[in-house]
MARVOSE-292263 format. One record per residue: residue number from 0; residue in three letters; x, y, z of N, C-alpha, C in turn. Coordinates in nm, 2 decimals, decimal comma. Example, Ala and Ser with C-alpha at 12.3 -4.5 7.8 and 13.67 -1.06 7.14 Angstrom:
BEGIN
+-----+-----+--------+--------+--------+--------+---------+--------+--------+--------+--------+
!   n ! res !  neast ! nnorth !    nup ! caeast ! canorth !   caup !  ceast ! cnorth !    cup !
+-----+-----+--------+--------+--------+--------+---------+--------+--------+--------+--------+
!   0 ! ALA !   1,32 !  -0,57 !   0,78 !   1,23 !   -0,45 !   0,78 !   1,32 !  -0,33 !   0,78 !
!   1 ! SER !   1,28 !  -0,22 !   0,71 !   1,37 !   -0,11 !   0,71 !   1,29 !   0,00 !   0,79 !
+-----+-----+--------+--------+--------+--------+---------+--------+--------+--------+--------+
//
This chain:
BEGIN
+-----+-----+--------+--------+--------+--------+---------+--------+--------+--------+--------+
!   n ! res !  neast ! nnorth !    nup ! caeast ! canorth !   caup !  ceast ! cnorth !    cup !
+-----+-----+--------+--------+--------+--------+---------+--------+--------+--------+--------+
!   0 ! MET !   9,46 !  13,16 !   6,30 !   9,60 !   13,16 !   6,29 !   9,65 !  13,02 !   6,29 !
!   1 ! GLY !   9,78 !  13,00 !   6,32 !   9,84 !   12,87 !   6,32 !   9,81 !  12,78 !   6,44 !
!   2 ! PHE !   9,87 !  12,67 !   6,45 !   9,85 !   12,57 !   6,55 !   9,88 !  12,62 !   6,69 !
!   3 ! PHE !   9,98 !  12,70 !   6,71 !  10,02 !   12,74 !   6,84 !   9,98 !  12,88 !   6,88 !
!   4 ! PHE !   9,90 !  12,95 !   6,79 !   9,87 !   13,09 !   6,82 !   9,72 !  13,11 !   6,81 !
!   5 ! SER !   9,67 !  13,21 !   6,87 !   9,53 !   13,24 !   6,86 !   9,52 !  13,38 !   6,80 !
!   6 ! ASN !   9,40 !  13,42 !   6,77 !   9,38 !   13,55 !   6,71 !   9,37 !  13,66 !   6,82 !
!   7 ! LYS !   9,36 !  13,62 !   6,94 !   9,36 !   13,71 !   7,05 !   9,49 !  13,78 !   7,07 !
!   8 ! SER !   9,49 !  13,91 !   7,09 !   9,61 !   13,98 !   7,12 !   9,63 !  13,99 !   7,27 !
!   9 ! THR !   9,75 !  13,99 !   7,32 !   9,78 !   14,00 !   7,46 !   9,87 !  14,12 !   7,49 !
!  10 ! ASP !   9,83 !  14,20 !   7,58 !   9,91 !   14,31 !   7,63 !  10,01 !  14,26 !   7,72 !
!  11 ! VAL !  10,14 !  14,24 !   7,67 !  10,24 !   14,18 !   7,75 !  10,28 !  14,27 !   7,87 !
!  12 ! ARG !  10,25 !  14,40 !   7,87 !  10,28 !   14,48 !   7,99 !  10,20 !  14,43 !   8,11 !
!  13 ! LYS !  10,08 !  14,37 !   8,09 !   9,99 !   14,33 !   8,19 !  10,04 !  14,19 !   8,25 !
!  14 ! LEU !  10,12 !  14,12 !   8,17 !  10,16 !   13,99 !   8,22 !  10,28 !  14,00 !   8,31 !
!  15 ! ARG !  10,28 !  13,92 !   8,41 !  10,39 !   13,93 !   8,51 !  10,51 !  13,84 !   8,47 !
!  16 ! THR !  10,63 !  13,89 !   8,49 !  10,74 !   13,81 !   8,47 !  10,81 !  13,80 !   8,61 !
!  17 ! SER !  10,88 !  13,69 !   8,63 !  10,94 !   13,68 !   8,76 !  11,07 !  13,60 !   8,75 !
!  18 ! THR !  11,16 !  13,64 !   8,84 !  11,29 !   13,57 !   8,84 !  11,29 !  13,48 !   8,97 !
!  19 ! THR !  11,18 !  13,49 !   9,05 !  11,17 !   13,40 !   9,16 !  11,10 !  13,27 !   9,13 !
!  20 ! THR !  11,11 !  13,18 !   9,21 !  11,05 !   13,05 !   9,19 !  10,90 !  13,06 !   9,21 !
!  21 ! PRO !  10,82 !  13,04 !   9,11 !  10,67 !   13,05 !   9,13 !  10,62 !  12,94 !   9,21 !
!  22 ! THR !  10,49 !  12,95 !   9,24 !  10,43 !   12,84 !   9,32 !  10,43 !  12,71 !   9,25 !
!  23 ! VAL !  10,43 !  12,60 !   9,32 !  10,42 !   12,47 !   9,26 !  10,29 !  12,41 !   9,31 !
!  24 ! ARG !  10,19 !  12,41 !   9,23 !  10,06 !   12,36 !   9,27 !  10,01 !  12,41 !   9,41 !
!  25 ! GLY !  10,03 !  12,54 !   9,43 !   9,98 !   12,60 !   9,56 !  10,08 !  12,60 !   9,67 !
!  26 ! PHE !  10,20 !  12,54 !   9,65 !  10,30 !   12,55 !   9,75 !  10,40 !  12,66 !   9,72 !
!  27 ! LYS !  10,41 !  12,76 !   9,80 !  10,51 !   12,86 !   9,78 !  10,65 !  12,80 !   9,77 !
!  28 ! GLN !  10,68 !  12,72 !   9,87 !  10,81 !   12,65 !   9,88 !  10,78 !  12,53 !   9,97 !
!  29 ! LEU !  10,85 !  12,43 !   9,95 !  10,84 !   12,31 !  10,04 !  10,90 !  12,36 !  10,18 !
!  30 ! SER !  10,83 !  12,34 !  10,28 !  10,87 !   12,40 !  10,41 !  11,01 !  12,38 !  10,46 !
!  31 ! LEU !  11,06 !  12,26 !  10,45 !  11,19 !   12,23 !  10,51 !  11,31 !  12,24 !  10,42 !
!  32 ! LEU !  11,28 !  12,23 !  10,29 !  11,39 !   12,23 !  10,19 !  11,37 !  12,34 !  10,09 !
!  33 ! SER !  11,47 !  12,41 !  10,05 !  11,46 !   12,51 !   9,95 !  11,47 !  12,43 !   9,81 !
!  34 ! SER !  11,41 !  12,49 !   9,71 !  11,41 !   12,42 !   9,58 !  11,55 !  12,41 !   9,53 !
!  35 ! ALA !  11,64 !  12,50 !   9,57 !  11,78 !   12,49 !   9,52 !  11,85 !  12,37 !   9,58 !
!  36 ! SER !  11,81 !  12,32 !   9,69 !  11,88 !   12,21 !   9,76 !  11,82 !  12,07 !   9,72 !
!  37 ! LEU !  11,70 !  12,08 !   9,65 !  11,64 !   11,95 !   9,62 !  11,71 !  11,88 !   9,50 !
!  38 ! THR !  11,73 !  11,75 !   9,51 !  11,79 !   11,68 !   9,40 !  11,71 !  11,55 !   9,38 !
!  39 ! CYS !  11,76 !  11,47 !   9,28 !  11,70 !   11,34 !   9,26 !  11,69 !  11,26 !   9,38 !
!  40 ! ALA !  11,79 !  11,27 !   9,47 !  11,79 !   11,19 !   9,59 !  11,67 !  11,22 !   9,68 !
!  41 ! ASN !  11,61 !  11,34 !   9,67 !  11,50 !   11,38 !   9,75 !  11,36 !  11,34 !   9,69 !
!  42 ! CYS !  11,37 !  11,29 !   9,56 !  11,25 !   11,27 !   9,48 !  11,19 !  11,13 !   9,51 !
!  43 ! PRO !  11,06 !  11,11 !   9,52 !  11,00 !   10,98 !   9,54 !  11,02 !  10,89 !   9,42 !
!  44 ! LEU !  11,05 !  10,95 !   9,30 !  11,07 !   10,87 !   9,18 !  11,22 !  10,83 !   9,15 !
!  45 ! ASP !  11,30 !  10,87 !   9,25 !  11,45 !   10,84 !   9,23 !  11,48 !  10,69 !   9,20 !
!  46 ! LYS !  11,41 !  10,60 !   9,27 !  11,44 !   10,46 !   9,25 !  11,32 !  10,39 !   9,18 !
!  47 ! ALA !  11,24 !  10,46 !   9,11 !  11,12 !   10,40 !   9,05 !  11,17 !  10,30 !   8,94 !
!  48 ! PRO !  11,10 !  10,19 !   8,93 !  11,13 !   10,09 !   8,83 !  11,09 !  10,13 !   8,69 !
!  49 ! LEU !  11,17 !  10,21 !   8,62 !  11,13 !   10,26 !   8,49 !  11,23 !  10,21 !   8,38 !
!  50 ! GLU !  11,19 !  10,21 !   8,26 !  11,28 !   10,17 !   8,15 !  11,38 !  10,28 !   8,13 !
!  51 ! HIS !  11,34 !  10,40 !   8,13 !  11,43 !   10,51 !   8,10 !  11,41 !  10,62 !   8,22 !
!  52 ! PRO !  11,47 !  10,59 !   8,33 !  11,46 !   10,69 !   8,44 !  11,55 !  10,81 !   8,41 !
!  53 ! LYS !  11,51 !  10,93 !   8,47 !  11,59 !   11,05 !   8,45 !  11,61 !  11,08 !   8,31 !
!  54 ! MET !  11,51 !  11,08 !   8,23 !  11,51 !   11,10 !   8,08 !  11,56 !  11,24 !   8,05 !
!  55 ! LEU !  11,67 !  11,25 !   7,98 !  11,72 !   11,38 !   7,94 !  11,64 !  11,44 !   7,82 !
!  56 ! PRO !  11,64 !  11,57 !   7,81 !  11,57 !   11,63 !   7,69 !  11,64 !  11,59 !   7,57 !
!  57 ! THR !  11,56 !  11,58 !   7,46 !  11,61 !   11,54 !   7,33 !  11,59 !  11,65 !   7,22 !
!  58 ! GLY !  11,66 !  11,63 !   7,11 !  11,64 !   11,72 !   7,00 !  11,77 !  11,81 !   6,99 !
!  59 ! SER !  11,74 !  11,93 !   6,93 !  11,85 !   12,03 !   6,90 !  11,92 !  12,07 !   7,03 !
!  60 ! ASP !  12,05 !  12,09 !   7,02 !  12,13 !   12,15 !   7,13 !  12,12 !  12,30 !   7,13 !
!  61 ! ARG !  12,08 !  12,36 !   7,01 !  12,06 !   12,51 !   7,00 !  11,93 !  12,53 !   6,93 !
!  62 ! PRO !  11,82 !  12,50 !   7,01 !  11,69 !   12,51 !   6,95 !  11,63 !  12,65 !   6,93 !
!  63 ! GLN !  11,55 !  12,66 !   6,83 !  11,47 !   12,78 !   6,82 !  11,35 !  12,77 !   6,91 !
!  64 ! ILE !  11,30 !  12,65 !   6,92 !  11,18 !   12,62 !   7,00 !  11,20 !  12,51 !   7,10 !
!  65 ! TYR !  11,15 !  12,53 !   7,22 !  11,16 !   12,43 !   7,33 !  11,02 !  12,38 !   7,36 !
!  66 ! MET !  10,99 !  12,26 !   7,33 !  10,86 !   12,20 !   7,36 !  10,87 !  12,14 !   7,50 !
!  67 ! LEU !  10,78 !  12,19 !   7,59 !  10,79 !   12,15 !   7,73 !  10,66 !  12,09 !   7,78 !
!  68 ! GLY !  10,67 !  11,96 !   7,81 !  10,55 !   11,88 !   7,85 !  10,55 !  11,87 !   8,00 !
!  69 ! GLU !  10,45 !  11,79 !   8,05 !  10,44 !   11,77 !   8,19 !  10,53 !  11,66 !   8,25 !
!  70 ! ALA !  10,53 !  11,54 !   8,19 !  10,61 !   11,43 !   8,23 !  10,61 !  11,32 !   8,13 !
!  71 ! PRO !  10,71 !  11,24 !   8,13 !  10,71 !   11,13 !   8,03 !  10,59 !  11,03 !   8,06 !
!  72 ! GLY !  10,53 !  10,99 !   7,96 !  10,42 !   10,89 !   7,97 !  10,48 !  10,75 !   7,95 !
!  73 ! GLU !  10,39 !  10,65 !   7,94 !  10,43 !   10,51 !   7,92 !  10,51 !  10,49 !   7,79 !
!  74 ! GLU !  10,46 !  10,55 !   7,68 !  10,54 !   10,53 !   7,55 !  10,67 !  10,60 !   7,56 !
!  75 ! GLU !  10,68 !  10,72 !   7,62 !  10,80 !   10,79 !   7,63 !  10,90 !  10,71 !   7,71 !
!  76 ! ASP !  10,85 !  10,65 !   7,82 !  10,94 !   10,57 !   7,91 !  10,99 !  10,45 !   7,83 !
!  77 ! LEU !  10,91 !  10,38 !   7,76 !  10,95 !   10,26 !   7,68 !  11,05 !  10,30 !   7,57 !
!  78 ! LYS !  11,03 !  10,41 !   7,50 !  11,12 !   10,45 !   7,39 !  11,23 !  10,54 !   7,43 !
!  79 ! GLY !  11,23 !  10,60 !   7,55 !  11,34 !   10,69 !   7,59 !  11,34 !  10,83 !   7,52 !
!  80 ! GLU !  11,23 !  10,87 !   7,47 !  11,22 !   11,00 !   7,40 !  11,09 !  11,07 !   7,44 !
!  81 ! GLN !  11,09 !  11,20 !   7,45 !  10,97 !   11,28 !   7,48 !  10,88 !  11,29 !   7,37 !
!  82 ! PHE !  10,75 !  11,31 !   7,40 !  10,64 !   11,34 !   7,30 !  10,64 !  11,24 !   7,19 !
!  83 ! VAL !  10,64 !  11,11 !   7,22 !  10,63 !   11,00 !   7,12 !  10,50 !  10,92 !   7,15 !
!  84 ! GLY !  10,43 !  10,95 !   7,25 !  10,30 !   10,88 !   7,28 !  10,19 !  10,93 !   7,18 !
!  85 ! LYS !  10,07 !  10,90 !   7,21 !   9,96 !   10,94 !   7,12 !   9,95 !  11,09 !   7,11 !
!  86 ! ALA !   9,95 !  11,17 !   7,22 !   9,94 !   11,31 !   7,21 !  10,06 !  11,37 !   7,14 !
!  87 ! GLY !  10,18 !  11,32 !   7,18 !  10,30 !   11,37 !   7,12 !  10,31 !  11,34 !   6,97 !
!  88 ! GLU !  10,26 !  11,23 !   6,93 !  10,26 !   11,19 !   6,78 !  10,17 !  11,29 !   6,71 !
!  89 ! THR !  10,06 !  11,33 !   6,77 !   9,97 !   11,42 !   6,71 !  10,04 !  11,56 !   6,69 !
!  90 ! LEU !  10,11 !  11,60 !   6,80 !  10,18 !   11,73 !   6,79 !  10,29 !  11,72 !   6,69 !
!  91 ! ARG !  10,37 !  11,62 !   6,69 !  10,48 !   11,61 !   6,59 !  10,44 !  11,60 !   6,45 !
!  92 ! ASN !  10,32 !  11,55 !   6,42 !  10,26 !   11,54 !   6,29 !  10,22 !  11,68 !   6,24 !
!  93 ! LYS !  10,20 !  11,77 !   6,33 !  10,16 !   11,91 !   6,29 !  10,28 !  12,00 !   6,26 !
!  94 ! ILE !  10,39 !  11,95 !   6,29 !  10,51 !   12,04 !   6,28 !  10,58 !  12,01 !   6,14 !
!  95 ! SER !  10,61 !  12,12 !   6,07 !  10,67 !   12,11 !   5,94 !  10,81 !  12,05 !   5,95 !
!  96 ! SER !  10,85 !  11,96 !   5,86 !  10,98 !   11,90 !   5,86 !  11,09 !  12,00 !   5,86 !
!  97 ! ARG !  11,06 !  12,12 !   5,81 !  11,16 !   12,23 !   5,81 !  11,20 !  12,27 !   5,95 !
!  98 ! TRP !  11,11 !  12,25 !   6,05 !  11,13 !   12,29 !   6,19 !  11,19 !  12,18 !   6,27 !
!  99 ! ALA !  11,18 !  12,06 !   6,23 !  11,21 !   11,94 !   6,31 !  11,35 !  11,95 !   6,37 !
! 100 ! LYS !  11,45 !  12,00 !   6,31 !  11,58 !   12,01 !   6,36 !  11,61 !  12,13 !   6,45 !
! 101 ! GLU !  11,50 !  12,21 !   6,46 !  11,52 !   12,34 !   6,54 !  11,44 !  12,32 !   6,67 !
! 102 ! ILE !  11,40 !  12,20 !   6,71 !  11,32 !   12,19 !   6,83 !  11,39 !  12,10 !   6,93 !
! 103 ! ARG !  11,38 !  12,14 !   7,06 !  11,42 !   12,05 !   7,17 !  11,30 !  12,01 !   7,25 !
! 104 ! TRP !  11,30 !  11,89 !   7,29 !  11,18 !   11,83 !   7,36 !  11,22 !  11,80 !   7,51 !
! 105 ! GLY !  11,14 !  11,85 !   7,60 !  11,17 !   11,82 !   7,74 !  11,04 !  11,81 !   7,82 !
! 106 ! ASN !  11,05 !  11,78 !   7,95 !  10,94 !   11,77 !   8,04 !  10,97 !  11,84 !   8,17 !
! 107 ! ILE !  10,87 !  11,88 !   8,24 !  10,89 !   11,94 !   8,37 !  10,96 !  11,84 !   8,47 !
! 108 ! ILE !  10,92 !  11,72 !   8,47 !  10,99 !   11,62 !   8,54 !  11,05 !  11,51 !   8,45 !
! 109 ! ARG !  11,16 !  11,45 !   8,49 !  11,23 !   11,36 !   8,40 !  11,20 !  11,21 !   8,41 !
! 110 ! CYS !  11,13 !  11,17 !   8,52 !  11,08 !   11,04 !   8,54 !  10,93 !  11,02 !   8,52 !
! 111 ! ARG !  10,89 !  10,91 !   8,47 !  10,75 !   10,89 !   8,45 !  10,68 !  10,87 !   8,59 !
! 112 ! PRO !  10,58 !  10,95 !   8,62 !  10,51 !   10,94 !   8,75 !  10,39 !  10,84 !   8,73 !
! 113 ! THR !  10,40 !  10,73 !   8,80 !  10,29 !   10,62 !   8,78 !  10,21 !  10,61 !   8,91 !
! 114 ! GLU !  10,09 !  10,56 !   8,89 !  10,01 !   10,52 !   9,00 !  10,07 !  10,40 !   9,07 !
! 115 ! ILE !  10,03 !  10,37 !   9,19 !  10,08 !   10,25 !   9,26 !  10,05 !  10,13 !   9,17 !
! 116 ! GLY !  10,15 !  10,05 !   9,14 !  10,14 !    9,93 !   9,05 !  10,20 !   9,96 !   8,92 !
! 117 ! GLY !  10,22 !  10,09 !   8,89 !  10,29 !   10,13 !   8,77 !  10,22 !  10,12 !   8,64 !
! 118 ! SER !  10,09 !  10,10 !   8,63 !  10,02 !   10,07 !   8,51 !   9,97 !  10,20 !   8,44 !
! 119 ! SER !   9,95 !  10,31 !   8,51 !   9,89 !   10,43 !   8,45 !   9,97 !  10,55 !   8,50 !
! 120 ! ASN !   9,96 !  10,66 !   8,42 !  10,03 !   10,78 !   8,46 !   9,94 !  10,86 !   8,55 !
! 121 ! ARG !  10,01 !  10,95 !   8,62 !   9,94 !   11,05 !   8,71 !  10,01 !  11,18 !   8,70 !
! 122 ! ALA !   9,95 !  11,29 !   8,75 !  10,01 !   11,42 !   8,75 !  10,13 !  11,42 !   8,85 !
! 123 ! PRO !  10,24 !  11,49 !   8,82 !  10,35 !   11,49 !   8,91 !  10,32 !  11,56 !   9,04 !
! 124 ! SER !  10,38 !  11,52 !   9,15 !  10,35 !   11,59 !   9,28 !  10,44 !  11,71 !   9,29 !
! 125 ! PRO !  10,40 !  11,80 !   9,38 !  10,48 !   11,92 !   9,40 !  10,63 !  11,89 !   9,43 !
! 126 ! LEU !  10,65 !  11,79 !   9,51 !  10,79 !   11,75 !   9,55 !  10,86 !  11,70 !   9,42 !
! 127 ! GLU !  10,80 !  11,62 !   9,34 !  10,87 !   11,58 !   9,22 !  10,90 !  11,69 !   9,12 !
! 128 ! ILE !  10,81 !  11,79 !   9,11 !  10,83 !   11,90 !   9,03 !  10,95 !  11,99 !   9,08 !
! 129 ! ALA !  10,95 !  12,01 !   9,21 !  11,05 !   12,09 !   9,28 !  11,19 !  12,02 !   9,26 !
! 130 ! CYS !  11,20 !  11,89 !   9,27 !  11,32 !   11,82 !   9,26 !  11,38 !  11,83 !   9,12 !
! 131 ! CYS !  11,30 !  11,84 !   9,02 !  11,35 !   11,85 !   8,88 !  11,36 !  11,99 !   8,83 !
! 132 ! ARG !  11,31 !  12,09 !   8,90 !  11,31 !   12,23 !   8,85 !  11,45 !  12,28 !   8,81 !
! 133 ! ARG !  11,54 !  12,26 !   8,90 !  11,68 !   12,31 !   8,87 !  11,73 !  12,25 !   8,74 !
! 134 ! LEU !  11,71 !  12,12 !   8,72 !  11,77 !   12,06 !   8,60 !  11,70 !  12,11 !   8,48 !
! 135 ! GLN !  11,57 !  12,14 !   8,48 !  11,50 !   12,19 !   8,36 !  11,54 !  12,33 !   8,34 !
! 136 ! GLU !  11,55 !  12,41 !   8,44 !  11,59 !   12,55 !   8,43 !  11,73 !  12,56 !   8,37 !
! 137 ! GLU !  11,82 !  12,48 !   8,41 !  11,96 !   12,48 !   8,36 !  11,96 !  12,44 !   8,21 !
! 138 ! ASP !  11,88 !  12,34 !   8,17 !  11,87 !   12,30 !   8,03 !  11,82 !  12,41 !   7,94 !
! 139 ! ILE !  11,72 !  12,48 !   7,99 !  11,66 !   12,59 !   7,91 !  11,76 !  12,71 !   7,90 !
! 140 ! ALA !  11,82 !  12,74 !   8,01 !  11,92 !   12,85 !   8,01 !  12,04 !  12,82 !   7,92 !
! 141 ! HIS !  12,08 !  12,69 !   7,93 !  12,20 !   12,65 !   7,85 !  12,17 !  12,65 !   7,70 !
! 142 ! THR !  12,06 !  12,60 !   7,66 !  12,03 !   12,58 !   7,52 !  11,97 !  12,71 !   7,45 !
! 143 ! LYS !  11,93 !  12,80 !   7,53 !  11,88 !   12,94 !   7,49 !  11,78 !  12,93 !   7,37 !
! 144 ! PRO !  11,67 !  12,87 !   7,39 !  11,57 !   12,87 !   7,28 !  11,51 !  13,01 !   7,26 !
! 145 ! LYS !  11,46 !  13,04 !   7,15 !  11,39 !   13,16 !   7,12 !  11,25 !  13,17 !   7,18 !
! 146 ! ALA !  11,19 !  13,05 !   7,19 !  11,05 !   13,04 !   7,25 !  11,04 !  12,90 !   7,32 !
! 147 ! VAL !  10,96 !  12,90 !   7,43 !  10,93 !   12,78 !   7,50 !  10,78 !  12,76 !   7,49 !
! 148 ! PHE !  10,74 !  12,65 !   7,44 !  10,59 !   12,62 !   7,42 !  10,56 !  12,52 !   7,53 !
! 149 ! GLY !  10,48 !  12,56 !   7,63 !  10,43 !   12,47 !   7,73 !  10,30 !  12,40 !   7,69 !
! 150 ! PHE !  10,29 !  12,27 !   7,72 !  10,17 !   12,20 !   7,69 !  10,10 !  12,15 !   7,82 !
! 151 ! GLY !   9,99 !  12,22 !   7,86 !   9,92 !   12,18 !   7,97 !   9,93 !  12,27 !   8,09 !
! 152 ! ASN !   9,85 !  12,23 !   8,19 !   9,85 !   12,31 !   8,32 !   9,98 !  12,31 !   8,40 !
! 153 ! VAL !  10,04 !  12,19 !   8,40 !  10,16 !   12,18 !   8,48 !  10,27 !  12,27 !   8,43 !
! 154 ! PRO !  10,31 !  12,27 !   8,30 !  10,41 !   12,36 !   8,25 !  10,37 !  12,51 !   8,27 !
! 155 ! LEU !  10,24 !  12,54 !   8,25 !  10,19 !   12,68 !   8,28 !  10,22 !  12,72 !   8,42 !
! 156 ! GLU !  10,18 !  12,64 !   8,51 !  10,20 !   12,67 !   8,65 !  10,35 !  12,67 !   8,69 !
! 157 ! TRP !  10,43 !  12,59 !   8,63 !  10,58 !   12,58 !   8,65 !  10,64 !  12,71 !   8,60 !
! 158 ! MET !  10,59 !  12,77 !   8,49 !  10,65 !   12,89 !   8,43 !  10,61 !  13,01 !   8,50 !
! 159 ! ILE !  10,48 !  13,03 !   8,53 !  10,43 !   13,16 !   8,58 !  10,36 !  13,15 !   8,71 !
! 160 ! GLY !  10,35 !  13,03 !   8,77 !  10,29 !   13,02 !   8,90 !  10,14 !  13,03 !   8,91 !
! 161 ! GLU !  10,08 !  13,02 !   8,79 !   9,93 !   13,03 !   8,79 !   9,87 !  12,92 !   8,71 !
! 162 ! ALA !   9,76 !  12,87 !   8,76 !   9,69 !   12,76 !   8,69 !   9,58 !  12,82 !   8,60 !
! 163 ! GLY !   9,51 !  12,74 !   8,53 !   9,39 !   12,78 !   8,45 !   9,43 !  12,79 !   8,31 !
! 164 ! ILE !   9,46 !  12,67 !   8,25 !   9,51 !   12,67 !   8,11 !   9,41 !  12,73 !   8,01 !
! 165 ! GLN !   9,28 !  12,72 !   8,04 !   9,18 !   12,78 !   7,94 !   9,20 !  12,93 !   7,92 !
! 166 ! GLN !   9,22 !  13,00 !   8,03 !   9,23 !   13,14 !   8,02 !   9,37 !  13,19 !   7,96 !
! 167 ! TRP !   9,47 !  13,10 !   7,95 !   9,60 !   13,14 !   7,90 !   9,62 !  13,08 !   7,76 !
! 168 ! ARG !   9,53 !  12,99 !   7,71 !   9,55 !   12,92 !   7,59 !   9,58 !  13,02 !   7,47 !
! 169 ! GLY !   9,68 !  13,00 !   7,40 !   9,72 !   13,08 !   7,28 !   9,79 !  13,21 !   7,31 !
! 170 ! ARG !   9,81 !  13,24 !   7,43 !   9,87 !   13,37 !   7,46 !  10,03 !  13,35 !   7,47 !
! 171 ! ARG !  10,09 !  13,46 !   7,45 !  10,24 !   13,46 !   7,46 !  10,27 !  13,52 !   7,60 !
! 172 ! ILE !  10,36 !  13,46 !   7,67 !  10,39 !   13,51 !   7,81 !  10,54 !  13,52 !   7,82 !
! 173 ! PRO !  10,58 !  13,64 !   7,84 !  10,73 !   13,66 !   7,86 !  10,77 !  13,60 !   8,00 !
! 174 ! CYS !  10,87 !  13,52 !   8,00 !  10,92 !   13,46 !   8,12 !  11,08 !  13,47 !   8,13 !
! 175 ! ASN !  11,13 !  13,47 !   8,25 !  11,27 !   13,47 !   8,27 !  11,31 !  13,35 !   8,33 !
! 176 ! ILE !  11,40 !  13,26 !   8,27 !  11,44 !   13,14 !   8,33 !  11,59 !  13,15 !   8,34 !
! 177 ! ARG !  11,63 !  13,17 !   8,46 !  11,78 !   13,18 !   8,49 !  11,85 !  13,28 !   8,40 !
! 178 ! GLY !  11,79 !  13,39 !   8,39 !  11,86 !   13,50 !   8,31 !  11,83 !  13,49 !   8,16 !
! 179 ! HIS !  11,76 !  13,38 !   8,11 !  11,74 !   13,37 !   7,97 !  11,59 !  13,39 !   7,95 !
+-----+-----+--------+--------+--------+--------+---------+--------+--------+--------+--------+
//
């Protein structure tokens, strides 16, 4: 089949949907703070020296498709737009120009997580993910996309609370994000 789908069928009745906050990399919740009370001020990346900190989602305001990545990379931080690095360019080149205006681009976290010294990317921490969760959920609920395509283990875990991208690859998973 196409780029985003596999030939495997999935019995959606067996998939779990949840309106509760799923685990974030093994943490049910951060012990002292609820995810609803976490803000940018609680995030270790709040004052990070970035070109484009707190990068907002880009693209359509009423998307058919929401592309959800892990975090901005170096190229994204320099250009101020999601999915413009090497992997993002590969993805964008696979999308028909007919769909380009129907897509919204976002990430689980809005600031680029860097290693100490700022020269390379790293996976976002559970605290960073929890601090951005409310913002991302609000954007998806507000823009009401018909489908959300997550790219990688971090978006998978953010959506359903389970890791293991290989076993979920190509499957459609019904999810509820703030009533949408």
